[in-house]
KEVO-302237 format. One record per residue: y, z, x of N, C-alpha, C in turn; residue number from 0. Coordinates in pm, whole numbers. Example, Ala and Ser with C-alpha at 12.3 -4.5 7.8 and 13.67 -1.06 7.14 Angstrom:
BEGIN
SITE  n_north    n_up  n_east  ca_north   ca_up  ca_east  c_north    c_up  c_east  seq
SITE     -569     780    1319      -450     780     1230     -330     780    1320    0
SITE     -225     708    1285      -106     714     1367        3     787    1290    1
END
This chain:
BEGIN
SITE  n_north    n_up  n_east  ca_north   ca_up  ca_east  c_north    c_up  c_east  seq
SITE     -121       0      82         0       0        0      126       0      86    0
SITE      111     -22     217       227     -12      304      333    -115     272    1
SITE      292    -235     227       391    -338      203      404    -369      55    2
SITE      352    -283     -28       359    -308     -172      436    -198    -241    3
SITE      502    -237    -348       578    -142     -429      525    -146    -571    4
SITE      508     -28    -630       469     -21     -770      595     -11    -853    5
SITE      606     -94    -952       725     -97    -1036      687     -68   -1179    6
SITE      787     -36   -1259       765     -10    -1399      879     -72   -1477    7
SITE      853    -109   -1601       958    -158    -1686      992     -53   -1791    8
SITE     1120     -21   -1800      1167      76    -1897     1240       0   -2006    9
SITE     1195      13   -2129      1250     -67    -2236     1325      19   -2336   10
SITE     1432     -38   -2390      1513      33    -2487     1447      28   -2623   11
SITE     1486     118   -2715      1432     113    -2850     1459     -21   -2915   12
SITE     1367     -61   -3000      1377    -193    -3061     1497    -199   -3155   13
SITE     1566    -312   -3152      1672    -335    -3249     1608    -386   -3377   14
SITE     1679    -380   -3490      1622    -426    -3616     1574    -570   -3605   15
SITE     1452    -591   -3650      1396    -725    -3648     1323    -760   -3520   16
SITE     1325    -669   -3420      1255    -697    -3295     1106    -686   -3317   17
SITE     1029    -757   -3233       884    -753    -3244      828    -620   -3202   18
SITE      709    -591   -3249       648    -461    -3220      610    -447   -3074   19
SITE      608    -558   -2999       572    -549    -2858      692    -521   -2770   20
SITE      809    -499   -2830       930    -482    -2750      931    -353   -2670   21
SITE      842    -257   -2705       841    -131    -2631      711    -113   -2553   22
SITE      632    -217   -2537       506    -204    -2465      531    -162   -2321   23
SITE      462     -59   -2271       475     -23    -2130      414    -132   -2042   24
SITE      474    -153   -1926       424    -254    -1833      424    -196   -1692   25
SITE      318    -223   -1619       301    -172    -1483      269    -289   -1391   26
SITE      343    -301   -1280       326    -413    -1188      312    -362   -1045   27
SITE      245    -441    -963       247    -422     -819      318    -542    -759   28
SITE      418    -517    -675       497    -623     -614      472    -622    -464   29
SITE      426    -734    -411       412    -751     -266      549    -790    -212   30
SITE      612    -703    -137       750    -727      -96      762    -832      15   31
SITE      650    -874      73       654    -979      174      635   -1117     114   32
SITE      549   -1126      12       522   -1257      -49      589   -1272    -185   33
SITE      644   -1163    -239       705   -1160     -373      604   -1182    -484   34
SITE      476   -1172    -453       373   -1186     -557      374   -1063    -646   35
SITE      368   -1085    -778       368    -978     -877      234    -978    -949   36
SITE      168    -862    -950        39    -848    -1018       53    -746   -1129   37
SITE       19    -786   -1250        27    -695    -1364      -99    -610   -1370   38
SITE      -80    -480   -1390      -190    -383    -1393     -218    -345   -1539   39
SITE     -345    -347   -1582      -376    -309    -1720     -332    -166   -1752   40
SITE     -274    -150   -1870      -232     -18    -1916     -350      51   -1984   41
SITE     -368     180   -1958      -482     255    -2009     -452     312   -2148   42
SITE     -550     302   -2236      -532     342    -2376     -605     472   -2405   43
SITE     -559     540   -2510      -625     662    -2557     -765     633   -2609   44
SITE     -842     739   -2622      -978     721    -2675     -974     679   -2822   45
SITE     -865     712   -2893      -848     670    -3032     -713     603   -3047   46
SITE     -697     481   -2994      -566     415    -2997     -516     390   -3136   47
SITE     -605     378   -3234      -562     354    -3370     -485     470   -3430   48
SITE     -500     587   -3369      -432     705    -3422     -292     724   -3368   49
SITE     -249     639   -3274      -117     652    -3214      -14     590   -3306   50
SITE       76     672   -3357       181     623    -3446      319     632   -3382   51
SITE      328     698   -3266       458     718    -3201      509     587   -3145   52
SITE      641     562   -3165       702     442    -3111      697     444   -2958   53
SITE      661     332   -2898       652     325    -2754      789     336   -2687   54
SITE      788     372   -2559       915     389    -2488      906     337   -2346   55
SITE      794     277   -2307       778     236    -2169      728     350   -2082   56
SITE      733     328   -1952       683     425    -1853      802     491   -1784   57
SITE      798     624   -1773       909     699    -1717      877     768   -1585   58
SITE      753     765   -1540       719     838    -1418      601     772   -1348   59
SITE      609     766   -1216       499     720    -1131      496     812   -1008   60
SITE      381     867    -977       370     954     -860      237     932    -790   61
SITE      241     930    -656       120     925     -575       81    1067    -533   62
SITE      -49    1091    -523       -92    1222     -474      -68    1229    -323   63
SITE      -75    1348    -262       -39    1362     -121     -118    1272     -26   64
SITE     -245    1246     -54      -325    1160       34     -309    1012       1   65
SITE     -232     982    -101      -203     844     -143     -330     770    -183   66
SITE     -422     843    -246      -546     783     -294     -550     768    -446   67
SITE     -459     836    -516      -452     827     -661     -307     811    -704   68
SITE     -290     739    -814      -158     719     -872     -160     770   -1016   69
SITE      -61     849   -1051       -47     900    -1188       76     840   -1253   70
SITE       62     799   -1379       173     740    -1451      146     754   -1601   71
SITE      229     692   -1683       209     698    -1826      105     597   -1873   72
SITE       53     621   -1992       -45     531    -2051       17     443   -2158   73
SITE      -69     373   -2231       -23     292    -2343       47     381   -2446   74
SITE       -6     500   -2465        60     603    -2544      154     679   -2450   75
SITE      285     683   -2475       377     749    -2382      354     899   -2368   76
SITE      270     957   -2456       237    1099    -2446      120    1125   -2352   77
SITE       55    1020   -2306       -70    1035    -2230      -50    1006   -2082   78
SITE     -139    1059   -2003      -135    1044    -1858     -245     948   -1813   79
SITE     -210     852   -1728      -307     756    -1675     -321     775   -1525   80
SITE     -445     772   -1476      -475     789    -1334     -544     663   -1283   81
SITE     -494     609   -1171      -552     493    -1105     -589     528    -962   82
SITE     -691     458    -910      -730     476     -771     -651     380    -682   83
SITE     -613     426    -564      -544     342     -466     -635     315    -348   84
SITE     -620     197    -284      -518      95     -310     -558      -9    -414   85
SITE     -676       4    -475      -728    -101     -562     -663    -100    -700   86
SITE     -605      16    -740      -550      36     -874     -655      20    -983   87
SITE     -779      53    -949      -883      62    -1052     -856     183   -1140   88
SITE     -876     172   -1272      -851     287    -1360     -954     397   -1337   89
SITE     -910     521   -1344      -998     636    -1327    -1014     712   -1459   90
SITE     -902     751   -1521      -911     831    -1643     -778     834   -1715   91
SITE     -784     883   -1838      -664     905    -1921     -670    1047   -1976   92
SITE     -560    1120   -1962      -546    1249    -2028     -470    1229   -2158   93
SITE     -541    1239   -2269      -482    1193    -2395     -486    1298   -2507   94
SITE     -493    1426   -2472      -493    1526    -2579     -399    1642   -2551   95
SITE     -296    1617   -2470      -209    1727    -2431      -75    1731   -2503   96
SITE       15    1635   -2472       152    1641    -2519      171    1572   -2654   97
SITE      273    1618   -2724       310    1559    -2852      437    1475   -2840   98
SITE      487    1459   -2719       605    1378    -2695      590    1310   -2560   99
SITE      687    1230   -2521       675    1144    -2403      666    1223   -2273  100
SITE      587    1176   -2182       583    1232    -2046      699    1173   -1967  101
SITE      782    1260   -1910       899    1214    -1836      890    1243   -1687  102
SITE      800    1329   -1645       794    1364    -1504      652    1402   -1465  103
SITE      618    1374   -1342       485    1404    -1289      500    1464   -1150  104
SITE      422    1567   -1118       421    1625     -985      279    1666    -949  105
SITE      229    1612    -843        97    1655     -795      113    1791    -729  106
SITE       25    1884    -761        31    2017     -700      -86    2044    -607  107
SITE     -183    1951    -596      -296    1972     -505     -361    1838    -472  108
SITE     -410    1828    -350      -486    1710     -307     -575    1754    -192  109
SITE     -684    1828    -224      -765    1896     -123     -898    1825    -102  110
SITE     -931    1797      20     -1059    1735       51    -1143    1831     135  111
SITE    -1267    1852      85     -1357    1943      157    -1403    1880     288  112
SITE    -1420    1963     392     -1462    1910      521    -1604    1857     520  113
SITE    -1683    1891     416     -1818    1838      406    -1818    1691     367  114
SITE    -1703    1636     335     -1695    1494      299    -1706    1471     149  115
SITE    -1722    1579      70     -1724    1562      -74    -1588    1513    -124  116
SITE    -1588    1446    -241     -1464    1397     -297    -1374    1515    -332  117
SITE    -1246    1499    -306     -1150    1608     -326    -1135    1643    -472  118
SITE    -1103    1769    -498     -1065    1814     -631     -913    1809    -638  119
SITE     -860    1730    -730      -717    1704     -737     -661    1761    -865  120
SITE     -539    1814    -855      -474    1867     -974     -333    1811    -980  121
SITE     -290    1777   -1100      -153    1731    -1118      -89    1805   -1233  122
SITE       43    1823   -1224       114    1890    -1331      218    1796   -1387  123
SITE      228    1787   -1518       306    1683    -1581      397    1743   -1686  124
SITE      524    1703   -1683       622    1754    -1778      652    1653   -1886  125
SITE      676    1700   -2008       704    1610    -2117      822    1661   -2197  126
SITE      867    1578   -2292       984    1615    -2370      952    1712   -2482  127
SITE      825    1746   -2504       796    1839    -2612      809    1985   -2567  128
SITE      865    2008   -2448       887    2144    -2400      763    2208   -2345  129
SITE      669    2128   -2296       546    2185    -2241      513    2120   -2108  130
SITE      430    2191   -2031       376    2137    -1907      224    2143   -1916  131
SITE      159    2030   -1893        14    2023    -1900      -46    2015   -1761  132
SITE     -145    2095   -1737      -215    2093    -1608     -347    2018   -1627  133
SITE     -365    1913   -1547      -482    1826    -1558     -560    1831   -1427  134
SITE     -690    1818   -1439      -775    1819    -1321     -863    1694   -1321  135
SITE     -852    1618   -1212      -938    1501    -1192    -1051    1546   -1100  136
SITE    -1165    1577   -1159     -1274    1638    -1082    -1350    1532   -1002  137
SITE    -1432    1579    -909     -1516    1487     -832    -1616    1416    -924  138
SITE    -1657    1483   -1033     -1748    1420    -1128    -1680    1300   -1196  139
SITE    -1554    1315   -1235     -1481    1204    -1297    -1465    1089   -1198  140
SITE    -1433    1120   -1073     -1416    1015     -973    -1547     944    -942  141
SITE    -1655    1021    -932     -1785     960     -902    -1831     869   -1014  142
SITE    -1816     915   -1138     -1855     832    -1252    -1767     709   -1263  143
SITE    -1641     723   -1226     -1552     608    -1227    -1599     501   -1130  144
SITE    -1641     542   -1010     -1694     447     -913    -1820     378    -966  145
SITE    -1908     455   -1029     -2032     397    -1082    -2004     295   -1191  146
SITE    -1907     324   -1278     -1873     230    -1385    -1820      99   -1329  147
SITE    -1737     107   -1226     -1679     -15    -1169    -1784    -100   -1099  148
SITE    -1889     -37   -1051     -1994    -111     -982    -2081    -192   -1078  149
SITE    -2087    -151   -1205     -2177    -219    -1299    -2101    -299   -1404  150
SITE    -1970    -292   -1407     -1894    -361    -1511    -1772    -429   -1450  151
SITE    -1743    -549   -1495     -1621    -618    -1455    -1505    -587   -1546  152
SITE    -1531    -523   -1657     -1428    -484    -1752    -1378    -344   -1713  153
SITE    -1245    -323   -1709     -1195    -190    -1673    -1247     -82   -1767  154
SITE    -1312      17   -1710     -1362     131    -1786    -1313     258   -1719  155
SITE    -1292     362   -1800     -1237     484    -1744    -1271     601   -1835  156
SITE    -1257     721   -1780     -1291     843    -1854    -1170     892   -1933  157
SITE    -1196     987   -2022     -1091    1055    -2096    -1104    1204   -2068  158
SITE     -997    1264   -2022     -1003    1404    -1979     -915    1491   -2068  159
SITE     -944    1619   -2067      -871    1719    -2144     -790    1806   -2050  160
SITE     -671    1848   -2093      -587    1930    -2008     -657    2062   -1976  161
SITE     -629    2111   -1857      -684    2239    -1814     -599    2355   -1863  162
SITE     -470    2331   -1876      -378    2433    -1928     -259    2360   -1988  163
SITE     -198    2422   -2086       -78    2368    -2150       17    2484   -2173  164
SITE      132    2481   -2104       227    2591    -2110      359    2543   -2170  165
SITE      413    2623   -2262       543    2592    -2320      654    2641   -2230  166
SITE      762    2562   -2224       881    2605    -2152      950    2715   -2234  167
SITE      996    2824   -2171      1066    2929    -2245     1188    2874   -2317  168
SITE     1210    2920   -2440      1319    2866    -2520     1455    2924   -2483  169
SITE     1459    3041   -2423      1582    3101    -2370     1696    3107   -2471  170
SITE     1664    3132   -2597      1766    3152    -2701     1856    3031   -2721  171
SITE     1804    2913   -2697      1882    2791    -2720     1814    2710   -2829  172
SITE     1874    2598   -2861      1817    2509    -2962     1679    2462   -2916  173
SITE     1573    2491   -2992      1438    2452    -2947     1425    2303   -2923  174
SITE     1504    2222   -2992      1495    2077    -2974     1542    2033   -2836  175
SITE     1620    2119   -2768      1668    2085    -2634     1577    2137   -2524  176
SITE     1474    2211   -2559      1385    2269    -2458     1278    2167   -2419  177
SITE     1321    2058   -2364      1229    1951    -2327     1230    1935   -2175  178
SITE     1112    1925   -2115      1101    1914    -1970     1148    1776   -1927  179
SITE     1242    1772   -1835      1297    1644    -1791     1259    1607   -1649  180
SITE     1235    1707   -1564      1201    1675    -1425     1124    1792   -1363  181
SITE     1036    1758   -1267       953    1856    -1196      963    1832   -1047  182
SITE      946    1938    -969       938    1927     -823      853    2042    -770  183
SITE      765    2010    -674       666    2107     -627      695    2153    -486  184
SITE      687    2285    -466       697    2348     -335      555    2378    -288  185
SITE      502    2295    -200       363    2306     -160      337    2433     -78  186
SITE      434    2476       2       414    2593       88      391    2718       4  187
SITE      473    2740     -98       462    2859     -181      382    2836    -308  188
SITE      335    2711    -328       261    2675     -450      343    2709    -575  189
SITE      468    2667    -573       559    2693     -684      610    2560    -739  190
SITE      622    2554    -870       666    2434     -938      799    2460   -1007  191
SITE      900    2380    -970      1029    2389    -1035     1037    2289   -1150  192
SITE     1107    2327   -1256      1125    2239    -1372     1265    2256   -1427  193
SITE     1324    2147   -1473      1452    2155    -1544     1432    2104   -1685  194
SITE     1498    2171   -1779      1488    2133    -1919     1627    2094   -1971  195
SITE     1628    2020   -2078      1752    1963    -2128     1848    2066   -2185  196
SITE     1804    2191   -2200      1894    2296    -2246     1972    2359   -2130  197
SITE     1960    2301   -2009      2039    2347    -1896     1979    2462   -1820  198
SITE     1846    2478   -1825      1779    2585    -1752     1691    2530   -1641  199
SITE     1680    2610   -1534      1583    2585    -1427     1472    2688   -1441  200
SITE     1347    2643   -1437      1231    2731    -1452     1145    2720   -1326  201
SITE     1088    2831   -1284      1000    2834    -1168      866    2892   -1209  202
SITE      757    2823   -1171       621    2862    -1207      535    2871   -1081  203
SITE      446    2968   -1081       340    2969     -981      236    2868   -1026  204
SITE      202    2773    -938       116    2661     -980        0    2647    -883  205
SITE     -115    2703    -924      -238    2684     -846     -347    2639    -942  206
SITE     -435    2729    -982      -537    2693    -1080     -487    2700   -1223  207
SITE     -371    2763   -1240      -307    2767    -1370     -157    2778   -1347  208
SITE      -78    2794   -1454        67    2803    -1443      111    2941   -1490  209
SITE      185    3011   -1404       237    3143    -1438      387    3146   -1414  210
SITE      463    3181   -1516       608    3179    -1505      658    3286   -1410  211
SITE      751    3247   -1320       814    3341    -1229      956    3374   -1271  212
SITE     1034    3274   -1311      1172    3300    -1352     1228    3182   -1428  213
SITE     1337    3210   -1501      1418    3108    -1565     1564    3147   -1545  214
SITE     1649    3048   -1517      1790    3078    -1496     1875    2965   -1548  215
SITE     1992    3000   -1602      2086    2902    -1652     2152    2831   -1535  216
SITE     2162    2699   -1542      2225    2622    -1437     2377    2627   -1449  217
SITE     2449    2620   -1335      2595    2626    -1343     2656    2505   -1413  218
SITE     2591    2390   -1400      2633    2270    -1472     2513    2226   -1555  219
SITE     2524    2239   -1686      2407    2232    -1771     2408    2113   -1866  220
SITE     2482    2008   -1833      2482    1887    -1915     2410    1776   -1840  221
SITE     2318    1712   -1907      2244    1597    -1852     2171    1632   -1723  222
SITE     2095    1740   -1727      2011    1777    -1612     1882    1696   -1620  223
SITE     1879    1582   -1552      1767    1489    -1569     1690    1461   -1440  224
SITE     1729    1522   -1327      1654    1495    -1203     1649    1621   -1117  225
SITE     1544    1628   -1035      1516    1747     -956     1438    1706    -833  226
SITE     1467    1768    -719      1392    1744     -596     1384    1875    -518  227
SITE     1280    1887    -435      1265    2005     -350     1271    1964    -204  228
SITE     1353    2033    -126      1364    2009       18     1289    2116      94  229
SITE     1172    2082     145      1087    2183      209     1150    2239     336  230
SITE     1225    2156     409      1287    2205      533     1398    2305     505  231
SITE     1454    2299     386      1569    2384      352     1534    2488     246  232
SITE     1415    2478     190      1367    2573       88     1463    2582     -30  233
SITE     1514    2467     -74      1605    2464     -189     1564    2352    -284  234
SITE     1595    2373    -410      1582    2270     -512     1720    2209    -535  235
SITE     1724    2078    -549      1848    2007     -583     1836    1957    -726  236
SITE     1933    1993    -811      1933    1957     -952     2053    1868    -980  237
SITE     2029    1752   -1041      2138    1664    -1078     2186    1692   -1219  238
SITE     2317    1680   -1242      2375    1699    -1375     2472    1585   -1402  239
SITE     2564    1606   -1494      2655    1498    -1533     2743    1453   -1418  240
SITE     2786    1544   -1333      2873    1504    -1222     2848    1583   -1095  241
SITE     2748    1671   -1093      2727    1759     -979     2580    1759    -935  242
SITE     2562    1799    -810      2431    1835     -758     2437    1983    -723  243
SITE     2346    2062    -781      2343    2206     -756     2220    2240    -672  244
SITE     2235    2336    -580      2129    2375     -488     2084    2517    -519  245
SITE     1954    2531    -553      1899    2661     -589     1795    2703    -487  246
SITE     1813    2822    -434      1714    2884     -347     1657    3005    -422  247
SITE     1533    2997    -471      1477    3108     -549     1472    3241    -473  248
SITE     1483    3235    -339      1479    3359     -260     1613    3432    -262  249
SITE     1720    3362    -300      1854    3418     -298     1896    3458    -439  250
SITE     2000    3543    -451      2051    3579     -584     2090    3453    -662  251
SITE     2050    3450    -788      2068    3328     -866     2214    3301    -900  252
SITE     2301    3403    -885      2442    3378     -911     2508    3304    -793  253
SITE     2438    3296    -681      2495    3234     -561     2441    3091    -548  254
SITE     2477    3005    -643      2430    2867     -645     2544    2775    -601  255
SITE     2520    2699    -497      2621    2605     -448     2608    2473    -522  256
SITE     2721    2412    -558      2722    2282     -624     2826    2192    -558  257
SITE     2798    2063    -556      2893    1966     -503     2916    1858    -609  258
SITE     3038    1809    -615      3075    1707     -713     3053    1569    -654  259
SITE     2997    1480    -735      2969    1344     -687     3092    1254    -689  260
SITE     3198    1296    -755      3321    1218     -772     3302    1099    -865  261
SITE     3186    1089    -927      3163     984    -1027     3136    1052   -1160  262
SITE     3239    1093   -1226      3226    1171    -1348     3187    1082   -1465  263
SITE     3106    1138   -1553      3075    1070    -1677     2943     996   -1679  264
SITE     2906     932   -1568      2783     851    -1569     2660     932   -1534  265
SITE     2678    1047   -1471      2566    1136    -1444     2492    1105   -1315  266
SITE     2428    1212   -1261      2336    1198    -1149     2200    1165   -1209  267
SITE     2142    1051   -1171      2018    1003    -1233     1896    1019   -1145  268
SITE     1915    1036   -1014      1801    1058     -923     1852    1128    -799  269
SITE     1763    1205    -736      1800    1280     -616     1676    1296    -530  270
SITE     1695    1292    -398      1582    1307     -306     1629    1368    -175  271
SITE     1534    1428    -101      1559    1480       33     1491    1389     135  272
SITE     1560    1362     244      1496    1304      362     1562    1368     484  273
SITE     1485    1457     551      1538    1537      660     1661    1612     611  274
SITE     1778    1594     673      1895    1671      632     1986    1594     538  275
SITE     1942    1476     493      2024    1394      403     1967    1399     262  276
SITE     2054    1428     167      2018    1423       25     2079    1295     -32  277
SITE     1992    1211     -85      2037    1084     -144     2052    1104    -294  278
SITE     2166    1058    -345      2203    1081     -485     2223     945    -552  279
SITE     2145     918    -658      2162     796     -735     2238     826    -863  280
SITE     2336     743    -898      2424     771    -1011     2407     669   -1123  281
SITE     2463     702   -1238      2459     612    -1351     2547     490   -1335  282
SITE     2638     492   -1238      2724     378    -1210     2663     284   -1107  283
SITE     2537     307   -1072      2470     219     -978     2502     246    -833  284
SITE     2547     366    -801      2582     401     -664     2476     490    -601  285
SITE     2464     479    -469      2386     573     -388     2481     642    -294  286
SITE     2484     776    -302      2567     858     -216     2477     941    -126  287
SITE     2531     987     -13      2449    1055       87     2517    1185     129  288
SITE     2451    1296      98      2507    1428      126     2434    1490     245  289
SITE     2511    1530     346      2456    1596      465     2453    1746     439  290
SITE     2333    1801     421      2322    1942      386     2357    2032     505  291
SITE     2348    1980     627      2388    2061      743     2540    2071     752  292
SITE     2608    1956     738      2754    1954      745     2819    1995     614  293
SITE     2738    1999     505      2784    2034      372     2898    1942     325  294
SITE     2874    1816     338      2970    1716      288     2900    1582     273  295
SITE     2958    1495     190      2906    1360      176     2941    1278     301  296
SITE     2851    1188     338      2882    1096      446     2997    1006     402  297
SITE     3085     975     497      3203     897      465     3197     759     527  298
SITE     3272     667     467      3283     531      518     3356     533     652  299
SITE     3314     445     742      3390     424      864     3500     322     835  300
SITE     3614     341     895      3721     242      879     3677     112     944  301
SITE     3678       4     866      3624    -122      915     3721    -191    1009  302
SITE     3677    -223    1133      3766    -289     1228     3760    -441    1220  303
SITE     3665    -496    1142      3644    -640     1148     3751    -715    1069  304
SITE     3784    -833    1117      3886    -916     1053     3836    -967     919  305
SITE     3918    -954     817      3881   -1006      685     3801    -909     601  306
SITE     3759    -796     658      3682    -699      580     3774    -622     486  307
SITE     3718    -582     374      3795    -504      278     3828    -369     339  308
SITE     3956    -330     341      3993    -201      401     3936     -85     322  309
SITE     3900      20     392      3846     142      331     3946     254     352  310
SITE     3954     342     252      4039     458      264     3970     565     348  311
SITE     4048     629     433      3993     739      512     3944     848     420  312
SITE     3824     901     447      3768    1007      365     3693     958     242  313
SITE     3679     827     224      3606     775      110     3456     788     134  314
SITE     3384     832      30      3240     851       44     3169     720      76  315
SITE     3071     729     166      2983     616      190     2906     588      62  316
SITE     2910     463      17      2851     429     -111     2779     295    -101  317
SITE     2654     292    -141      2580     168     -157     2564     142    -306  318
SITE     2564      14    -346      2568     -20     -488     2455    -116    -523  319
SITE     2394     -93    -637      2289    -182     -685     2346    -318    -721  320
SITE     2259    -419    -721      2299    -554     -753     2296    -583    -902  321
SITE     2300    -711    -935      2314    -754    -1074     2188    -727   -1155  322
SITE     2071    -747   -1096      1947    -724    -1171     1928    -825   -1283  323
SITE     1856    -782   -1386      1828    -869    -1502     1863    -795   -1629  324
SITE     1930    -864   -1721      1970    -806    -1848     1932    -902   -1960  325
SITE     1862    -849   -2059      1820    -930    -2173     1936    -948   -2271  326
SITE     1976   -1072   -2290      2084   -1101    -2384     2025   -1115   -2524  327
SITE     1979   -1002   -2578      1913   -1000    -2708     2015    -974   -2818  328
SITE     1965    -945   -2935      2054    -925    -3050     2146    -806   -3030  329
SITE     2093    -697   -2973      2177    -580    -2948     2291    -614   -2853  330
SITE     2260    -687   -2746      2364    -726    -2651     2467    -817   -2716  331
SITE     2422    -914   -2795      2514   -1007    -2859     2606    -936   -2958  332
SITE     2553    -836   -3030      2633    -770    -3134     2730    -667   -3079  333
SITE     2694    -602   -2967      2772    -487    -2923     2828    -495   -2781  334
SITE     2770    -578   -2695      2807    -573    -2554     2846    -707   -2494  335
SITE     2846    -814   -2571      2865    -948    -2514     3004    -969   -2455  336
SITE     3102    -885   -2492      3237    -902    -2438     3256    -829   -2306  337
SITE     3151    -761   -2258      3158    -690    -2131     3092    -775   -2023  338
SITE     3166    -802   -1917      3119    -897    -1816     3003    -843   -1733  339
SITE     3005    -713   -1700      2906    -663    -1604     2869    -518   -1637  340
SITE     2740    -489   -1632      2690    -353    -1646     2628    -310   -1514  341
SITE     2676    -200   -1455      2607    -151    -1334     2468    -102   -1370  342
SITE     2376    -118   -1278      2239     -72    -1298     2225      70   -1244  343
SITE     2209     164   -1335      2193     304    -1297     2071     319   -1206  344
SITE     2081     409   -1109      1972     434    -1015     1883     543   -1073  345
SITE     1781     501   -1150      1693     598    -1215     1589     654   -1119  346
SITE     1560     582   -1013      1461     632     -916     1487     569    -781  347
SITE     1451     639    -676      1458     584     -541     1366     666    -451  348
SITE     1317     603    -344      1234     676     -247     1234     604    -114  349
SITE     1223     681      -7      1214     627      128     1068     604     166  350
SITE     1046     511     259       912     498      315      894     606     421  351
SITE      774     614     477       742     723      568      827     722     695  352
SITE      877     603     733       960     594      853     1105     628     827  353
SITE     1145     630     701      1284     655      667     1376     538     690  354
SITE     1320     422     719      1403     303      748     1413     208     630  355
SITE     1334     230     526      1340     146      407     1356     235     284  356
SITE     1435     186     189      1464     262       69     1439     174     -53  357
SITE     1347     218    -139      1320     148     -265     1409     207    -373  358
SITE     1479     120    -445      1574     162     -549     1544      84    -675  359
SITE     1539     154    -789      1511      86     -916     1586     154   -1028  360
SITE     1615      77   -1132      1685     131    -1247     1714      24   -1350  361
SITE     1824      40   -1417      1860     -54    -1522     1990     -13   -1586  362
SITE     2031     -84   -1692      2159     -52    -1757     2156      84   -1822  363
SITE     2268     155   -1816      2276     291    -1869     2292     297   -2021  364
SITE     2371     208   -2084      2394     221    -2229     2265     211   -2310  365
SITE     2249     300   -2406      2133     297    -2493     2131     169   -2575  366
SITE     2014     108   -2584      1999     -16    -2660     1991    -139   -2575  367
SITE     2041    -132   -2451      2030    -247    -2362     1893    -248   -2295  368
SITE     1844    -368   -2268      1711    -388    -2214     1726    -470   -2086  369
SITE     1694    -408   -1972      1707    -478    -1845     1647    -396   -1734  370
SITE     1653    -448   -1612      1599    -374    -1499     1655    -424   -1369  371
SITE     1639    -340   -1268      1680    -373    -1131     1580    -308   -1038  372
SITE     1541    -378    -934      1459    -319     -828     1497    -384    -696  373
SITE     1511    -304    -593      1547    -357     -464     1487    -276    -352  374
SITE     1458    -339    -241      1409    -272     -120     1515    -291     -13  375
SITE     1573    -182      29      1684    -185      126     1634    -136     261  376
SITE     1693    -190     366      1658    -145      502     1782    -144     590  377
END
């Protein structure tokens, strides 16, 4: 998978008169050297006829630590699909846990016994119904999956049941807002951080089950939709409407540092750590870079070249997504056709192992628009 990128299509709710396939989830593998795109079959529930929930596309993709399994959404947005890497053969579907869409996935274990037996893997998945489901892909499931692929050319896979299902604490807020939006795992302490749409950060002990450690109100509690953990710094970074807040569970919770992105209104849509740099993706299609050691955003250098656009001293270093693709459908024609350009919000990004390449993906921010952007930067 060194030269391949897994992509997903995120689709907006159907406009009146749109076909029923307008919200079908789609999963692709893109070879970034040849530009070849391979569509991967989406995994269905054991009783697909019983699914009545409107589709919403795929919102999360995560590799386990050994990069041997991939977890993502299924045909039912409430279900979890597991594929084997690098072949992307289907392994199983977890289809009896959540009652709402899965928005975040975090692997909490990837252990291989020294005897050479297949590892016992555990993943923890957050959804919008205010719960976290703990799933276990056992060696028995993996072994049977291999046997099925050896005797059948048709994709076959198992159906698994959650090992635990924990509700997010309601914290005296509107229960409808207590929906899990993002997860991040601290492997050293075996702790799982979660942010919910009611503006709370939750910490759980995550090993064979989930045990709540604490919940705390965030200093900026609007549009908390992304979370990352920096192991070198022992802090969680939480994105909100205009700020990134840093939480260290070892320190008093009133002592939370926050920095403003200077892009108000569009929100922080993705955040990640790489060494001492925190990369921040915004709803305006920008990537900003915060140096946690210097405690400031990286700034533009004044350009000395002839003909280059002058930069203001002290202006944040900013990279911007390109045009991407936008569907000029009925919704666009009725409501947005007089707007020349929509920036593609940075909904996700990640570095390769060398830190020299950055995968960035997203799409238009306004609800109802259907489009996407993906780029590999170096």
